[in-house]
N, CA, C and O atoms as CSV, one atom per row, in Angstrom:
chain,resi,resn,atom,element,x,y,z
A,1,UNK,N,N,142.564,57.445,114.390
A,1,UNK,CA,C,142.087,58.575,115.116
A,1,UNK,C,C,142.719,58.950,115.568
A,1,UNK,O,O,143.461,58.219,116.225
A,2,UNK,N,N,142.940,60.521,115.571
A,2,UNK,CA,C,143.766,61.505,115.515
A,2,UNK,C,C,143.500,62.009,117.653
A,2,UNK,O,O,142.358,61.885,118.095
A,3,UNK,N,N,144.079,62.260,118.149
A,3,UNK,CA,C,144.490,62.357,119.396
A,3,UNK,C,C,144.761,64.261,119.666
A,3,UNK,O,O,145.556,65.038,119.137
A,4,UNK,N,N,143.816,64.439,120.598
A,4,UNK,CA,C,144.173,66.084,120.666
A,4,UNK,C,C,144.053,65.875,122.597
A,4,UNK,O,O,143.365,65.140,123.305
A,5,UNK,N,N,145.007,66.839,122.867
A,5,UNK,CA,C,145.057,66.856,124.429
A,5,UNK,C,C,144.720,67.973,125.143
A,5,UNK,O,O,145.690,68.663,125.459
A,6,UNK,N,N,143.771,68.321,125.455
A,6,UNK,CA,C,143.335,69.985,125.848
A,6,UNK,C,C,144.115,70.015,127.422
A,6,UNK,O,O,144.003,69.121,128.260
A,7,UNK,N,N,144.882,71.215,127.570
A,7,UNK,CA,C,145.390,71.286,128.871
A,7,UNK,C,C,144.356,72.607,129.461
A,7,UNK,O,O,143.643,73.240,128.682
A,8,UNK,N,N,144.390,72.796,130.446
A,8,UNK,CA,C,143.515,73.095,131.486
A,8,UNK,C,C,144.428,74.141,132.469
A,8,UNK,O,O,145.261,73.450,133.056
A,9,UNK,N,N,144.533,75.356,132.789
A,9,UNK,CA,C,145.123,75.798,133.640
A,9,UNK,C,C,144.945,76.008,134.626
A,9,UNK,O,O,143.993,75.433,135.155
A,10,UNK,N,N,145.842,77.038,135.492
A,10,UNK,CA,C,145.446,77.542,137.099
A,10,UNK,C,C,143.963,78.099,137.137
A,10,UNK,O,O,143.459,78.692,136.183
A,11,UNK,N,N,143.501,77.922,137.991
A,11,UNK,CA,C,142.214,78.297,138.240
A,11,UNK,C,C,141.009,77.748,137.531
A,11,UNK,O,O,139.859,77.959,137.914
A,12,UNK,N,N,141.381,76.921,136.310
A,12,UNK,CA,C,140.068,76.642,135.592
A,12,UNK,C,C,139.210,75.325,136.346
A,12,UNK,O,O,138.354,74.693,135.726
A,13,UNK,N,N,139.580,75.025,137.769
A,13,UNK,CA,C,138.870,74.116,138.218
A,13,UNK,C,C,137.754,74.998,138.768
A,13,UNK,O,O,136.732,74.414,139.130
A,14,UNK,N,N,137.798,76.035,138.856
A,14,UNK,CA,C,136.810,77.391,139.365
A,14,UNK,C,C,136.124,77.813,138.918
A,14,UNK,O,O,135.289,78.487,139.521
A,15,UNK,N,N,136.107,77.540,136.868
A,15,UNK,CA,C,134.742,78.169,136.087
A,15,UNK,C,C,133.516,77.779,136.812
A,15,UNK,O,O,133.457,77.044,137.798
A,16,UNK,N,N,132.306,78.507,136.048
A,16,UNK,CA,C,131.614,78.566,136.806
A,16,UNK,C,C,131.176,79.625,137.915
A,16,UNK,O,O,130.195,80.368,137.874
A,17,UNK,N,N,131.977,79.533,138.746
A,17,UNK,CA,C,132.350,80.631,139.810
A,17,UNK,C,C,133.044,81.575,140.120
A,17,UNK,O,O,132.582,82.529,140.746
A,18,UNK,N,N,134.071,81.509,139.808
A,18,UNK,CA,C,135.384,82.779,139.410
A,18,UNK,C,C,134.353,83.607,138.177
A,18,UNK,O,O,133.965,83.115,137.117
A,19,UNK,N,N,134.063,85.054,138.731
A,19,UNK,CA,C,134.086,86.110,137.912
A,19,UNK,C,C,133.386,85.663,136.705
A,19,UNK,O,O,133.926,85.671,135.599
A,20,UNK,N,N,131.930,85.189,136.960
A,20,UNK,CA,C,131.364,85.109,135.473
A,20,UNK,C,C,130.883,85.994,134.408
A,20,UNK,O,O,130.473,85.706,133.283
A,21,UNK,N,N,131.037,87.309,135.082
A,21,UNK,CA,C,131.217,88.540,134.079
A,21,UNK,C,C,132.265,88.584,132.885
A,21,UNK,O,O,132.084,89.372,131.957
A,22,UNK,N,N,133.687,87.478,132.921
A,22,UNK,CA,C,134.622,87.286,131.943
A,22,UNK,C,C,134.535,86.160,131.834
A,22,UNK,O,O,135.392,85.790,131.031
A,23,UNK,N,N,133.745,85.048,132.338
A,23,UNK,CA,C,134.143,83.110,132.235
A,23,UNK,C,C,132.809,83.035,132.436
A,23,UNK,O,O,132.743,81.860,132.075
A,24,UNK,N,N,131.634,83.313,132.722
A,24,UNK,CA,C,130.463,83.086,132.223
A,24,UNK,C,C,130.253,81.688,133.470
A,24,UNK,O,O,131.100,81.307,134.277
A,25,UNK,N,N,129.004,81.208,133.292
A,25,UNK,CA,C,128.147,80.289,134.442
A,25,UNK,C,C,128.723,78.845,134.156
A,25,UNK,O,O,128.486,78.058,135.073
A,26,UNK,N,N,129.582,78.205,132.854
A,26,UNK,CA,C,129.857,77.032,132.873
A,26,UNK,C,C,130.907,76.640,133.539
A,26,UNK,O,O,131.803,77.427,133.841
A,27,UNK,N,N,130.925,75.385,133.846
A,27,UNK,CA,C,131.839,74.444,134.551
A,27,UNK,C,C,133.159,74.321,133.832
A,27,UNK,O,O,133.311,75.002,132.818
A,28,UNK,N,N,134.231,73.450,134.283
A,28,UNK,CA,C,135.242,72.717,133.429
A,28,UNK,C,C,134.692,71.818,133.065
A,28,UNK,O,O,134.828,71.431,131.904
A,29,UNK,N,N,133.574,70.953,134.302
A,29,UNK,CA,C,132.837,69.663,133.132
A,29,UNK,C,C,132.478,70.019,132.441
A,29,UNK,O,O,133.221,69.582,131.562
A,30,UNK,N,N,131.738,70.635,131.936
A,30,UNK,CA,C,130.419,71.290,131.229
A,30,UNK,C,C,131.545,71.579,130.276
A,30,UNK,O,O,131.836,70.491,129.781
A,31,UNK,N,N,132.341,72.543,129.764
A,31,UNK,CA,C,133.281,72.596,129.050
A,31,UNK,C,C,133.632,71.138,128.369
A,31,UNK,O,O,133.207,70.804,127.263
A,32,UNK,N,N,134.521,70.280,129.252
A,32,UNK,CA,C,135.202,69.002,128.725
A,32,UNK,C,C,133.939,68.010,128.264
A,32,UNK,O,O,134.288,67.115,127.494
A,33,UNK,N,N,132.669,68.034,128.583
A,33,UNK,CA,C,131.576,67.483,127.566
A,33,UNK,C,C,131.569,68.271,126.363
A,33,UNK,O,O,131.960,67.682,125.355
A,34,UNK,N,N,131.284,69.230,126.265
A,34,UNK,CA,C,131.143,69.570,125.254
A,34,UNK,C,C,132.253,69.448,124.364
A,34,UNK,O,O,131.717,69.271,123.270
A,35,UNK,N,N,133.581,69.438,124.188
A,35,UNK,CA,C,134.421,69.326,123.999
A,35,UNK,C,C,134.824,67.718,123.110
A,35,UNK,O,O,135.428,67.408,122.082
A,36,UNK,N,N,134.010,66.931,124.320
A,36,UNK,CA,C,134.001,65.732,124.097
A,36,UNK,C,C,132.736,65.420,123.194
A,36,UNK,O,O,132.621,64.466,122.424
A,37,UNK,N,N,132.058,66.154,123.380
A,37,UNK,CA,C,130.580,65.813,122.244
A,37,UNK,C,C,131.035,66.511,120.365
A,37,UNK,O,O,130.415,66.190,119.350
A,38,UNK,N,N,132.014,67.292,120.406
A,38,UNK,CA,C,132.261,67.869,119.334
A,38,UNK,C,C,133.534,67.034,118.766
A,38,UNK,O,O,133.921,67.317,117.633
A,39,UNK,N,N,134.242,65.957,119.543
A,39,UNK,CA,C,135.422,65.450,119.247
A,39,UNK,C,C,134.825,64.065,118.633
A,39,UNK,O,O,135.358,63.377,117.762
A,40,UNK,N,N,133.588,63.821,119.298
A,40,UNK,CA,C,132.942,62.686,118.755
A,40,UNK,C,C,132.327,62.648,116.826
A,40,UNK,O,O,132.363,62.096,115.726
A,41,UNK,N,N,131.901,63.555,117.540
A,41,UNK,CA,C,131.486,64.548,115.762
A,41,UNK,C,C,132.625,64.784,115.029
A,41,UNK,O,O,132.307,64.694,113.843
A,42,UNK,N,N,133.638,65.007,115.126
A,42,UNK,CA,C,134.703,65.248,114.237
A,42,UNK,C,C,135.702,63.689,114.189
A,42,UNK,O,O,136.490,63.302,113.326
A,43,UNK,N,N,135.443,63.299,114.982
A,43,UNK,CA,C,136.033,61.350,114.666
A,43,UNK,C,C,137.208,61.932,115.358
A,43,UNK,O,O,138.145,61.880,114.562
A,44,UNK,N,N,137.509,62.357,116.253
A,44,UNK,CA,C,138.613,62.139,117.179
A,44,UNK,C,C,138.772,61.913,118.386
A,44,UNK,O,O,137.674,61.568,118.823
A,45,UNK,N,N,139.525,61.910,119.184
A,45,UNK,CA,C,139.591,61.902,120.547
A,45,UNK,C,C,140.723,62.963,121.662
A,45,UNK,O,O,141.844,63.388,121.380
A,46,UNK,N,N,139.943,63.152,122.930
A,46,UNK,CA,C,140.134,64.449,123.131
A,46,UNK,C,C,140.638,63.999,124.962
A,46,UNK,O,O,139.893,63.629,125.870
A,47,UNK,N,N,141.932,64.186,124.983
A,47,UNK,CA,C,141.982,63.844,126.436
A,47,UNK,C,C,141.868,65.308,127.119
A,47,UNK,O,O,141.876,66.379,126.512
A,48,UNK,N,N,141.756,65.107,128.588
A,48,UNK,CA,C,141.551,66.303,129.244
A,48,UNK,C,C,142.319,66.881,130.203
A,48,UNK,O,O,141.417,66.568,130.980
A,49,UNK,N,N,143.103,67.416,130.892
A,49,UNK,CA,C,143.814,67.605,132.047
A,49,UNK,C,C,143.873,68.925,132.895
A,49,UNK,O,O,144.169,69.913,132.224
A,50,UNK,N,N,143.705,69.094,133.912
A,50,UNK,CA,C,144.014,70.573,134.603
A,50,UNK,C,C,144.684,70.401,136.026
A,50,UNK,O,O,144.591,69.486,136.844
A,51,UNK,N,N,145.217,71.300,136.038
A,51,UNK,CA,C,146.367,71.473,137.141
A,51,UNK,C,C,146.300,72.515,137.273
A,51,UNK,O,O,146.171,73.211,136.265
A,52,UNK,N,N,146.391,73.513,139.398
A,52,UNK,CA,C,147.136,74.241,139.510
A,52,UNK,C,C,148.499,74.500,139.884
A,52,UNK,O,O,148.996,75.479,140.441
A,53,UNK,N,N,149.249,72.909,139.265
A,53,UNK,CA,C,150.373,73.084,140.067
A,53,UNK,C,C,151.205,73.584,138.456
A,53,UNK,O,O,150.642,73.300,137.399
A,54,UNK,N,N,152.063,74.057,138.454
A,54,UNK,CA,C,152.721,74.329,136.951
A,54,UNK,C,C,153.563,73.219,136.971
A,54,UNK,O,O,153.620,72.700,135.856
A,55,UNK,N,N,154.381,72.538,137.994
A,55,UNK,CA,C,155.492,71.234,136.989
A,55,UNK,C,C,154.635,70.372,137.031
A,55,UNK,O,O,155.178,69.412,136.484
A,56,UNK,N,N,153.232,69.955,137.443
A,56,UNK,CA,C,152.458,69.230,136.418
A,56,UNK,C,C,152.280,69.315,135.613
A,56,UNK,O,O,152.361,68.370,134.829
A,57,UNK,N,N,151.942,70.436,135.293
A,57,UNK,CA,C,151.485,70.891,133.597
A,57,UNK,C,C,152.859,70.723,133.059
A,57,UNK,O,O,152.812,69.735,132.326
A,58,UNK,N,N,153.725,71.076,133.068
A,58,UNK,CA,C,155.443,70.878,132.461
A,58,UNK,C,C,155.422,69.010,132.082
A,58,UNK,O,O,155.613,68.447,131.004
A,59,UNK,N,N,155.104,68.411,133.480
A,59,UNK,CA,C,155.238,66.929,133.011
A,59,UNK,C,C,154.340,66.548,132.250
A,59,UNK,O,O,154.733,65.753,131.397
A,60,UNK,N,N,152.914,66.892,132.209
A,60,UNK,CA,C,151.806,66.531,131.326
A,60,UNK,C,C,152.376,67.121,129.695
A,60,UNK,O,O,151.860,66.547,128.737
A,61,UNK,N,N,153.198,68.007,129.450
A,61,UNK,CA,C,153.270,68.382,128.270
A,61,UNK,C,C,154.531,67.509,128.121
A,61,UNK,O,O,154.418,67.028,126.994
A,62,UNK,N,N,155.459,67.139,128.567
A,62,UNK,CA,C,156.372,66.038,128.524
A,62,UNK,C,C,155.893,64.755,127.722
A,62,UNK,O,O,156.236,64.288,126.636
A,63,UNK,N,N,154.775,64.289,128.873
A,63,UNK,CA,C,154.477,63.245,128.228
A,63,UNK,C,C,153.703,62.899,127.113
A,63,UNK,O,O,153.653,61.776,126.612
A,64,UNK,N,N,152.912,64.209,126.624
A,64,UNK,CA,C,152.079,64.395,125.272
A,64,UNK,C,C,153.153,64.339,124.142
A,64,UNK,O,O,152.934,63.985,122.984
A,65,UNK,N,N,154.333,64.738,124.651
A,65,UNK,CA,C,155.776,64.576,123.556
A,65,UNK,C,C,156.076,63.113,123.346
A,65,UNK,O,O,155.894,62.715,122.196
A,66,UNK,N,N,156.477,62.284,124.184
A,66,UNK,CA,C,156.363,60.675,124.545
A,66,UNK,C,C,155.278,59.929,123.795
A,66,UNK,O,O,155.525,59.272,122.783
A,67,UNK,N,N,153.941,60.064,124.376
A,67,UNK,CA,C,153.076,59.854,123.339
A,67,UNK,C,C,152.424,60.296,122.448
A,67,UNK,O,O,151.194,60.252,122.404
A,68,UNK,N,N,153.262,60.855,121.486
A,68,UNK,CA,C,153.140,61.457,120.230
A,68,UNK,C,C,151.372,61.747,119.782
A,68,UNK,O,O,150.664,61.200,118.937
A,69,UNK,N,N,151.108,62.796,120.723
A,69,UNK,CA,C,149.694,63.183,120.294
A,69,UNK,C,C,149.786,64.319,119.197
A,69,UNK,O,O,150.775,65.036,119.045
A,70,UNK,N,N,148.374,64.402,118.293
A,70,UNK,CA,C,148.396,64.717,116.899
A,70,UNK,C,C,148.350,66.309,116.882
A,70,UNK,O,O,148.854,67.021,116.014
A,71,UNK,N,N,147.346,66.914,118.498
A,71,UNK,CA,C,147.707,68.338,118.692
A,71,UNK,C,C,147.591,68.862,119.651
A,71,UNK,O,O,147.532,67.856,120.357
A,72,UNK,N,N,147.475,69.908,120.536
A,72,UNK,CA,C,147.391,70.326,121.670
A,72,UNK,C,C,146.734,71.657,121.823
A,72,UNK,O,O,147.119,72.649,121.205
A,73,UNK,N,N,145.539,71.657,122.821
A,73,UNK,CA,C,144.687,72.797,122.715
A,73,UNK,C,C,145.332,73.558,124.511
A,73,UNK,O,O,145.652,72.767,125.398
A,74,UNK,N,N,145.378,74.409,124.640
A,74,UNK,CA,C,146.004,75.318,126.218
A,74,UNK,C,C,145.236,76.222,126.285
A,74,UNK,O,O,145.059,77.173,125.524
A,75,UNK,N,N,144.690,75.903,127.341
A,75,UNK,CA,C,144.104,77.608,128.180
A,75,UNK,C,C,144.979,77.685,129.286
A,75,UNK,O,O,144.361,77.096,130.172
A,76,UNK,N,N,146.020,78.053,129.737
A,76,UNK,CA,C,147.085,78.103,130.242
A,76,UNK,C,C,146.612,79.328,131.724
A,76,UNK,O,O,147.209,79.390,132.799
A,77,UNK,N,N,145.423,80.146,131.311
A,77,UNK,CA,C,145.127,81.049,132.304
A,77,UNK,C,C,146.367,81.940,132.564
A,77,UNK,O,O,147.300,82.271,131.831
A,78,UNK,N,N,146.140,82.148,133.528
A,78,UNK,CA,C,147.041,83.253,134.062
A,78,UNK,C,C,148.691,83.213,133.701
A,78,UNK,O,O,149.439,84.171,133.509
A,79,UNK,N,N,148.996,81.764,133.676
A,79,UNK,CA,C,150.472,81.476,133.210
A,79,UNK,C,C,150.734,81.803,131.903
A,79,UNK,O,O,151.828,82.092,131.418
A,80,UNK,N,N,149.597,81.738,131.328
A,80,UNK,CA,C,149.856,82.433,129.542
A,80,UNK,C,C,151.087,83.656,129.721
A,80,UNK,O,O,152.118,83.550,129.057
A,81,UNK,N,N,150.898,84.771,130.633
A,81,UNK,CA,C,151.743,85.654,130.345
A,81,UNK,C,C,152.744,85.537,130.925
A,81,UNK,O,O,153.531,86.469,130.764
A,82,UNK,N,N,153.173,84.445,131.799
A,82,UNK,CA,C,154.775,84.635,132.730
A,82,UNK,C,C,155.151,83.492,132.425
A,82,UNK,O,O,156.363,83.623,132.251
A,83,UNK,N,N,154.816,82.179,132.202
A,83,UNK,CA,C,156.071,81.214,132.466
A,83,UNK,C,C,156.072,80.562,131.208
A,83,UNK,O,O,155.466,79.748,130.512
A,84,UNK,N,N,157.313,81.521,131.272
A,84,UNK,CA,C,158.692,80.583,130.233
A,84,UNK,C,C,159.110,79.102,130.553
A,84,UNK,O,O,159.881,78.515,129.794
A,85,UNK,N,N,158.666,78.574,131.534
A,85,UNK,CA,C,158.796,76.858,131.835
A,85,UNK,C,C,157.889,76.345,131.216
A,85,UNK,O,O,158.073,75.309,130.578
A,86,UNK,N,N,156.614,77.011,131.274
A,86,UNK,CA,C,155.613,76.024,129.836
A,86,UNK,C,C,155.472,76.132,128.778
A,86,UNK,O,O,155.030,75.261,128.029
A,87,UNK,N,N,156.019,77.869,128.306
A,87,UNK,CA,C,156.436,78.082,126.993
A,87,UNK,C,C,157.650,76.952,126.742
A,87,UNK,O,O,157.400,76.143,125.848
A,88,UNK,N,N,158.872,76.810,127.395
A,88,UNK,CA,C,159.885,76.220,127.199
A,88,UNK,C,C,159.486,74.282,126.805
A,88,UNK,O,O,160.063,73.450,126.104
A,89,UNK,N,N,158.313,74.235,127.623
A,89,UNK,CA,C,157.921,72.942,127.375
A,89,UNK,C,C,157.200,72.691,126.257
A,89,UNK,O,O,157.452,71.766,125.485
A,90,UNK,N,N,156.148,73.614,126.105
A,90,UNK,CA,C,155.676,73.837,124.832
A,90,UNK,C,C,156.153,73.357,123.416
A,90,UNK,O,O,155.885,72.518,122.557
A,91,UNK,N,N,157.033,74.401,123.687
A,91,UNK,CA,C,158.462,74.378,122.450
A,91,UNK,C,C,159.110,72.964,122.217
A,91,UNK,O,O,159.455,72.885,121.038
A,92,UNK,N,N,159.364,71.951,122.840
A,92,UNK,CA,C,159.508,70.604,122.947
A,92,UNK,C,C,158.672,69.850,121.899
A,92,UNK,O,O,159.235,69.037,121.167
A,93,UNK,N,N,157.195,70.114,121.782
A,93,UNK,CA,C,156.382,69.475,121.203
A,93,UNK,C,C,156.628,69.922,119.192
A,93,UNK,O,O,157.107,70.908,118.632
A,94,UNK,N,N,156.086,68.773,118.730
A,94,UNK,CA,C,156.368,68.715,117.094
A,94,UNK,C,C,154.542,69.077,116.701
A,94,UNK,O,O,154.119,69.484,115.619
A,95,UNK,N,N,153.894,68.838,117.691
A,95,UNK,CA,C,152.569,68.795,116.905
A,95,UNK,C,C,152.244,70.320,116.618
A,95,UNK,O,O,153.060,71.194,116.907
A,96,UNK,N,N,150.911,70.627,115.986
A,96,UNK,CA,C,150.257,71.606,116.311
A,96,UNK,C,C,149.744,72.195,117.928
A,96,UNK,O,O,149.381,71.353,118.750
A,97,UNK,N,N,149.748,73.422,118.235
A,97,UNK,CA,C,149.496,73.838,119.361
A,97,UNK,C,C,148.796,75.241,119.283
A,97,UNK,O,O,149.262,76.306,118.877
A,98,UNK,N,N,147.596,74.964,119.763
A,98,UNK,CA,C,146.676,76.108,119.482
A,98,UNK,C,C,146.138,76.453,121.150
A,98,UNK,O,O,145.503,75.679,121.865
A,99,UNK,N,N,146.637,77.946,121.527
A,99,UNK,CA,C,146.328,78.634,122.426
A,99,UNK,C,C,144.678,79.398,122.755
A,99,UNK,O,O,144.330,80.268,121.956
A,100,UNK,N,N,144.058,79.172,123.509
A,100,UNK,CA,C,142.542,80.026,123.521
A,100,UNK,C,C,142.185,80.379,125.028
A,100,UNK,O,O,142.788,80.048,126.049
A,101,UNK,N,N,141.172,81.055,124.897
A,101,UNK,CA,C,141.464,81.672,125.917
A,101,UNK,C,C,139.523,82.174,126.316
A,101,UNK,O,O,138.931,82.582,125.317
A,102,UNK,N,N,138.884,82.143,127.307
A,102,UNK,CA,C,137.384,82.191,127.279
A,102,UNK,C,C,137.223,84.165,127.185
A,102,UNK,O,O,136.327,84.611,126.467
A,103,UNK,N,N,138.102,85.104,127.915
A,103,UNK,CA,C,137.904,85.653,127.888
A,103,UNK,C,C,138.398,86.689,126.807
A,103,UNK,O,O,138.961,85.892,126.057
A,104,UNK,N,N,138.590,88.033,126.160
A,104,UNK,CA,C,139.374,88.433,125.581
A,104,UNK,C,C,140.386,89.253,125.874
A,104,UNK,O,O,140.286,90.477,125.782
A,105,UNK,N,N,141.241,88.759,126.179
A,105,UNK,CA,C,142.778,88.491,127.018
A,105,UNK,C,C,143.266,90.217,126.509
A,105,UNK,O,O,143.951,90.755,127.379
A,106,UNK,N,N,143.035,90.991,125.416
A,106,UNK,CA,C,143.733,91.634,124.541
A,106,UNK,C,C,142.417,93.111,125.484
A,106,UNK,O,O,143.074,94.000,126.024
A,107,UNK,N,N,141.360,93.228,125.577
A,107,UNK,CA,C,140.452,93.913,126.560
A,107,UNK,C,C,140.372,94.019,127.968
A,107,UNK,O,O,139.472,94.627,128.547
A,108,UNK,N,N,141.346,93.407,128.547
A,108,UNK,CA,C,141.618,93.038,129.786
A,108,UNK,C,C,142.740,94.194,130.144
A,108,UNK,O,O,143.111,95.186,129.516
A,109,UNK,N,N,143.128,93.636,131.437
A,109,UNK,CA,C,144.306,94.436,132.188
A,109,UNK,C,C,145.548,94.113,131.516
A,109,UNK,O,O,146.027,92.986,131.386
A,110,UNK,N,N,146.132,95.468,131.006
A,110,UNK,CA,C,147.322,95.343,130.698
A,110,UNK,C,C,148.156,94.003,130.541
A,110,UNK,O,O,147.896,93.316,129.554
A,111,UNK,N,N,149.170,93.551,131.455
A,111,UNK,CA,C,149.585,92.411,131.781
A,111,UNK,C,C,148.705,91.074,130.747
A,111,UNK,O,O,149.322,90.358,129.958
A,112,UNK,N,N,147.778,91.015,130.895
A,112,UNK,CA,C,147.067,89.937,130.139
A,112,UNK,C,C,147.589,89.981,128.421
A,112,UNK,O,O,147.881,89.102,127.610
A,113,UNK,N,N,147.535,91.293,128.379
A,113,UNK,CA,C,147.629,91.172,126.543
A,113,UNK,C,C,148.685,90.267,126.173
A,113,UNK,O,O,148.446,89.322,125.420
A,114,UNK,N,N,149.616,90.438,126.552
A,114,UNK,CA,C,150.868,89.664,126.058
A,114,UNK,C,C,150.700,88.237,126.601
A,114,UNK,O,O,150.213,88.020,127.711
A,115,UNK,N,N,151.096,87.337,125.824
A,115,UNK,CA,C,150.985,85.952,125.600
A,115,UNK,C,C,152.800,85.453,125.592
A,115,UNK,O,O,153.498,85.749,124.621
A,116,UNK,N,N,153.310,84.777,126.653
A,116,UNK,CA,C,154.571,84.415,126.165
A,116,UNK,C,C,154.603,83.116,125.190
A,116,UNK,O,O,155.528,82.830,124.430
A,117,UNK,N,N,153.610,82.520,125.341
A,117,UNK,CA,C,153.422,81.393,124.425
A,117,UNK,C,C,152.840,81.581,122.454
A,117,UNK,O,O,152.580,80.655,121.685
A,118,UNK,N,N,152.802,83.089,122.164
A,118,UNK,CA,C,152.171,83.570,120.777
A,118,UNK,C,C,153.647,83.024,119.809
A,118,UNK,O,O,153.409,82.956,118.603
A,119,UNK,N,N,154.982,82.675,120.191
A,119,UNK,CA,C,155.722,83.084,118.817
A,119,UNK,C,C,155.500,81.157,118.502
A,119,UNK,O,O,155.579,80.783,117.332
A,120,UNK,N,N,155.240,80.118,119.599
A,120,UNK,CA,C,155.765,79.230,119.229
A,120,UNK,C,C,153.828,78.209,118.578
A,120,UNK,O,O,153.730,77.208,117.867
A,121,UNK,N,N,152.818,78.956,119.153
A,121,UNK,CA,C,151.633,78.175,118.696
A,121,UNK,C,C,151.230,78.480,117.420
A,121,UNK,O,O,151.755,79.397,116.788
A,122,UNK,N,N,150.360,77.805,116.990
A,122,UNK,CA,C,150.159,78.179,115.006
A,122,UNK,C,C,149.122,78.713,115.391
A,122,UNK,O,O,148.448,78.931,114.384
A,123,UNK,N,N,148.326,79.232,116.754
A,123,UNK,CA,C,147.123,80.196,116.625
A,123,UNK,C,C,146.334,80.285,118.026
A,123,UNK,O,O,146.299,79.439,118.920
A,124,UNK,N,N,145.713,81.541,117.970
A,124,UNK,CA,C,145.227,82.057,119.005
A,124,UNK,C,C,143.950,81.875,119.282
A,124,UNK,O,O,143.560,81.723,118.124
A,125,UNK,N,N,142.881,81.761,120.006
A,125,UNK,CA,C,141.446,81.988,120.140
A,125,UNK,C,C,141.221,82.686,120.853
A,125,UNK,O,O,141.505,82.130,121.914
A,126,UNK,N,N,140.738,83.979,121.131
A,126,UNK,CA,C,139.984,84.200,122.852
A,126,UNK,C,C,138.789,85.415,122.667
A,126,UNK,O,O,138.584,86.212,121.751
A,127,UNK,N,N,138.124,85.183,123.927
A,127,UNK,CA,C,136.962,85.984,123.457
A,127,UNK,C,C,135.775,85.475,123.461
A,127,UNK,O,O,134.771,86.186,123.498
A,128,UNK,N,N,135.741,84.229,123.426
A,128,UNK,CA,C,134.319,83.470,122.817
A,128,UNK,C,C,134.077,82.892,123.684
A,128,UNK,O,O,133.745,81.907,123.024
A,129,UNK,N,N,133.893,82.511,124.898
A,129,UNK,CA,C,133.535,81.822,126.078
A,129,UNK,C,C,133.523,80.460,125.415
A,129,UNK,O,O,134.400,80.400,124.553
A,130,UNK,N,N,132.893,79.469,125.521
A,130,UNK,CA,C,132.798,78.017,125.191
A,130,UNK,C,C,133.215,78.003,123.943
A,130,UNK,O,O,134.074,77.175,123.642
A,131,UNK,N,N,132.696,78.923,122.929
A,131,UNK,CA,C,133.105,78.634,121.402
A,131,UNK,C,C,134.745,78.794,120.923
A,131,UNK,O,O,135.234,78.256,119.930
A,132,UNK,N,N,135.411,79.618,121.832
A,132,UNK,CA,C,137.135,79.822,121.737
A,132,UNK,C,C,137.002,77.968,122.061
A,132,UNK,O,O,137.639,77.516,121.110
A,133,UNK,N,N,136.588,76.939,122.765
A,133,UNK,CA,C,136.991,76.334,122.991
A,133,UNK,C,C,136.925,75.082,121.794
A,133,UNK,O,O,137.778,74.272,121.432
A,134,UNK,N,N,135.485,75.321,121.357
A,134,UNK,CA,C,135.013,74.608,120.357
A,134,UNK,C,C,135.793,74.779,118.930
A,134,UNK,O,O,136.161,73.785,118.304
A,135,UNK,N,N,135.986,75.911,118.530
A,135,UNK,CA,C,136.968,76.620,117.475
A,135,UNK,C,C,138.009,76.146,117.736
A,135,UNK,O,O,138.343,75.409,116.807
A,136,UNK,N,N,138.711,76.163,118.494
A,136,UNK,CA,C,140.376,75.740,119.038
A,136,UNK,C,C,140.554,74.178,118.720
A,136,UNK,O,O,141.559,73.649,118.244
A,137,UNK,N,N,139.431,73.600,119.067
A,137,UNK,CA,C,139.301,72.196,118.759
A,137,UNK,C,C,139.377,71.860,117.207
A,137,UNK,O,O,140.281,71.077,116.912
A,138,UNK,N,N,138.674,72.266,116.289
A,138,UNK,CA,C,138.148,72.771,115.212
A,138,UNK,C,C,139.754,72.723,114.549
A,138,UNK,O,O,140.246,71.717,114.038
A,139,UNK,N,N,140.418,74.022,114.683
A,139,UNK,CA,C,141.356,74.242,114.336
A,139,UNK,C,C,142.547,73.216,114.848
A,139,UNK,O,O,143.459,72.907,114.081
A,140,UNK,N,N,142.487,72.799,115.960
A,140,UNK,CA,C,143.408,71.891,116.181
A,140,UNK,C,C,143.405,70.017,115.360
A,140,UNK,O,O,144.269,69.143,115.294
A,141,UNK,N,N,142.113,70.102,114.925
A,141,UNK,CA,C,142.115,68.868,114.000
A,141,UNK,C,C,142.418,68.992,112.825
A,141,UNK,O,O,143.020,68.174,112.130
A,142,UNK,N,N,141.951,70.204,112.477
A,142,UNK,CA,C,142.560,70.572,110.724
A,142,UNK,C,C,144.176,70.788,110.674
A,142,UNK,O,O,144.819,70.478,109.671
A,143,UNK,N,N,144.754,71.322,111.793
A,143,UNK,CA,C,145.988,71.297,111.574
A,143,UNK,C,C,146.721,69.981,111.662
A,143,UNK,O,O,147.749,69.540,111.148
A,144,UNK,N,N,145.864,69.539,112.459
A,144,UNK,CA,C,146.490,67.759,112.490
A,144,UNK,C,C,146.505,66.847,111.398
A,144,UNK,O,O,147.351,66.019,111.059
A,145,UNK,N,N,145.148,67.233,110.804
A,145,UNK,CA,C,145.069,66.719,109.563
A,145,UNK,C,C,145.998,66.797,108.084
A,145,UNK,O,O,146.262,66.017,107.170
A,146,UNK,N,N,146.328,68.268,108.451
A,146,UNK,CA,C,147.182,68.975,107.333
A,146,UNK,C,C,148.192,68.169,107.334
A,146,UNK,O,O,148.355,67.621,106.244
A,147,UNK,N,N,149.077,67.830,108.297
A,147,UNK,CA,C,150.497,67.308,108.788
A,147,UNK,C,C,150.425,66.062,108.673
A,147,UNK,O,O,151.580,65.643,108.588
A,148,UNK,N,N,149.409,64.906,108.602
A,148,UNK,CA,C,149.220,64.042,108.352
A,148,UNK,C,C,148.332,63.527,107.992
A,148,UNK,O,O,147.599,63.248,108.941
A,149,UNK,N,N,147.898,63.173,106.939
A,149,UNK,CA,C,146.472,62.848,106.454
A,149,UNK,C,C,145.752,61.679,106.720
A,149,UNK,O,O,146.502,60.718,106.544
A,150,UNK,N,N,144.777,61.377,107.020
A,150,UNK,CA,C,144.004,59.877,108.087
A,150,UNK,C,C,144.811,58.905,106.942
A,150,UNK,O,O,144.745,57.678,107.019
């Protein structure tokens, strides 16, 4: 069974409370429940991890390398736009990485238009709210299966 790691970044524990115009009213628990339901349908497992501490995120990415996960989904939040430390940690991974965002980062403030991860991820999905996560999971599973058929 393919193992997918979903990494939630800074401030995502505040989904449902933080700027509902941009992020909607779903909580992180709601998002994770929807991911788990889709994972069951797709026949994969999804582990979720959220932190507001950049070093903890780097350590979890390192652990993903050692665990040999089949794919990584990441919504790093604001770290997307400036964390070269996270970028370097992600670059260590040998599995597919899909970057995703609830809001359309290209229609927001100019500093959000750039992703430091863009050159090392297989793709980016943004602006679809919960569907960004669900499409990201489908893409990650497809990419993982293409790399090593079950």
